[in-house]
N, C-alpha and C positions, 0 to 999 in steps of 0.2 A: 405533591416534593417525589415521593424513594423515585415513581416514573422518570421521574430529570434528572435526581440519583444515578438514579440505569445508565438514562438515557447519555447524560457528560462520560460516565465510567466507560461504553463501550462506543466513548468516538472519541479518544483517550487511547484504547490497545489498537482498534484500525490504522489509527494515526497511524499504525509504523507502516502498516500497508502503505499507505498513500507516498509515504515516505522513499519504502523504495520504489515505488516503481517511478519517482518524481528523479534517481540520481539515468536510468534509463531514459523517458520518456519526456524529459526534459529539456535535464544536461545531458546529456547522452545524442539524445534526436535518434530514441531507440524504441521500435514498436514493438515488445518486448508481448507477450501472449505466456510464455513463458512462466508466469506466477499464477497460472489460472490451475496449474500441477504442482507447483513449490506449494500452497498455502494452504492447498490437502495434505500432502507431502511431506511437510515439518506437524499440520496436530499427529499426524497419520505414528507419526515417528515421536515423537513426547508419550502422545494421550501408551502408545505401543511400551513402548519403556519404561511406565512409570506403574504399568499395571505389569512387569515382571519383575516391579522394588526397584527400581533406580529413581538416585533424587532428581526433585519436580524440574535441579534449576539445571546437572547435568542430561538432564530429558531434552530440559528448553535450549543446550545450547547443542545439544546432536542434533536437535531442528536444522541450527544452519549452519552447520557442516554438510547436511542437504539437500537445502535451498544452496548453499555455493556450489555442490556436483551437479545438481540441474545447471544452473547457468551458469556452469562450463562445457558443457554439453552441450548448450543451445548458442553460446557464443563459439568453441569451434563449429560448431556446423554451420555458424555464421561467417566466420571471417577464411576459417582455412577448407570447408570443405561450398564456401562461393554459394549456399542454399539461402533464398532469402528471406529477409529475417522476422514477417512475418511468419511461415510457412515451418520456419527453423523451432520458434516457442512454440507451434499448434503441432508438433510434428514431437516435441520436448517434456507437453501438456498431455497430449494423448497416452505417451508412453506412460505416466506416473502414475493414472490412472490403475496399470494392473499394475504396478509394481507399486498398489497401496491398499493392494487390496492383498499384493502377496507380506506386505510387512504385519496391517491388523490381520490377514486372518478369517475377511467377512467384513459387510460391509459397515461398518461402525461397528465403538467399546464403547463402552459405558463407564468415567471415569469416579461410580459410585462407593463411596468407601476408601478411596483411592488417597494418599496425600501428595496437593498438589498446591502451587506460587501461591493457589487464595486462599489457602486456610490452616495459616499457620497461627497460631495462637495470640500473635497483636493483633491482626488483617480481622481476626473470630471476634475481639471484641470490639471491632469498631461499628459502627452502624448500616443498616444492614444496605446492599450495594456502597458502601465506600471501599471495603475492600477494593474494585475495580479500578476505582479511584483512583488511590495513592498508589496500588505495581504498576494501574495504565503513565503517574504523574513520572515514577523514579525511571521506566521501560524508556520513557519516552525523551527524559532528560538529559536518559545518559546516550544515546541511538543521536541526539542531533546537538551534542555537545561532539562528541562522536565528530559530522558529522560535517559536522562546523570545522574543526582543527582540521581534517585534516584533505578539502575540498581547500584553504591557505594551503597547502605546503606545496612545493615544486610542480610532488605529481597531482596532486586535487587536480593544479591549475594544467596542465598540460590532458588533464581526464574533461576540462572545460572547454578545453582549446578544438579536444577532438570533438565532443560535439559540436561544441560553435562554424567550425568548417577543418573539415576530416584529410584536405589536401594540401590546407596551409600547416596543420599541425605537421604532414606528414612531411614537410619540406624544410619545418626547422626541428626537425633531428626525431619527432616524440614518432612509437613506436603503436600509428592503430591500431592497430591489434587486440595488441596485449591492455589494451586501456580501454578497448572495447569490452571481451570476453571477462577482464576483472573490476569492470564497472558491472557485467551482469548479474557477476561471484557474488557482488556484494548486496546486488541488492536480491537478487534471489536470499544470498542469506538472513539479509531483513526483515522480507517478504516470510522465509521458513518461520523464525522469531513468531511472525505476529501471527501466521497461524497454529500456534502451540500453546500462543497467548491464548485465540477466544477458544483453542479446544479445550483448556483449563481455562478459562472459566466459563467454559458453556457446560461441561463437563460431561462432553462425551468425544470422539472423536466420525466422523459419519463421508462416507468417500465421497457422495455430491459436496461437500463442505464449498469444495471450490468454484462452482455456480456463480457466473456475476459478479467475483469481485472482482476482476476488471475494472467494470460500472463505478465499481467501491467509488476505487484508492483513485480512478480518474474523478469521482464528485467532488473528494476530497481536494486533491491542486484546482482545479476551476472554481468549485465554488474560493476560495480561498485568494485566490487569482484571482475574483471579480467584485471577490468587497474588502478586498483591500491593494490595489490599483499594483504598481511601480514600487517594489523594495527592494533592499537591497537581498543574497541570500542567505544568509541566519535567518530576514524577517521572513524568503516566498519559505522554511521551513516549518519556523512557526510558523506562516499563515496558514501551510498543511492539517496540519494539526485542528488548528481553530476551524477550517473547514469542513475538517474530519468531524468534530462535533458540530457545528452545524448544521452537518445533513441527517447528521441520530438525532437532530430538536426538531428537523426537517419532518425524515418520519415517523416521530413519535405525535407531534403531530397529525398530519395524515393519517392515521390506527386513528387517533380519536373522536377525528374525522365518522372514522364506518367505515372503510377499508379496511382490506379480509392482509393476514399477513403473507398469504397465496400470491396477494398484489404489488409484493417489496418490489425484484426482480423489475415491475412490470414499471412502478414506482420512480424506482433509480433513476432507470432510463430515459424517464422524462423529464427527472428536474436538471440529471447533466446534458441533455439536449440542451434544455430552456434555460441554464449560469451560460454550456455554449453559442446559442444566440447572440444575452446580451450585450455580447462588448461591438456586435456587427448593429442589435437596431440601432443601441447607442449613438454607436458612429453614422447611421445610420439618418438617426432623426438632428443631431450637429449639422450635417447639408444640409439634411434640410433646412431647420432652423434656419441656416449664412446665407441661402438664398433665397431664404425672406426677409429678412435686412437689407440685404440686396436690394430687391423688388420696393422694398419702401425707402429704399435713398434713392435709388433711380425716379421714382415718383416725385 
């Protein structure tokens, strides 16, 4: 039971990564590799700040700020520097690696004995692993509500229009470059917060903890879309969270089958590939079924 609760808690915390990437990957139609640098950047800033006596809440807010800055740099490289989106993200991601080392001063920092968001008096009174579930539910609720509210404003509709058809949005007077930059800033700010929360939950920050994070985020998004089908925008955001939880439970099942933790990145890629292939397989089977019915009707 404890491992299931732990998986749900991790799913809720990691869902924030999926929500952040959803803004760029699905709404803005922007392949943003920056997240693999922003995630450990948020963790590095939060953990370093906490070890220097900063309040955990303020340290987590700082992780949002540095994520926003990383997104701003990517946005400027893409819109003003005319660098392709994928390359712009890779450049910032690569630079973030050195910045993280500068911030932490070494490859990893432990939070042993430090006050974090997960060891307050109330959370300490909860059963084992329920602290991450409680914090995850609160954070996801806040960010989901904020995203729904913002996306339903005039700015949010212009942002969505930019992702749907940039030329059309520009012809309607929308400053699309500004929308792209702001979208990347908000997205990476959310990813930075996710990095800070995961680091505090795990009790450490590591320079390599961002490797494979984009696969995890995509898995949350794709699993939610495949399992729940056509949804409204608010429902899709909820589906991302549910997809993240389901993904964590799938990993738990795989580990219980005897696979090693070192295989998680490989397993994550396979799970994501299968989920992305399912719609095509379903379409193929539907077409085949239609053809067979037509053959039987002719007979």
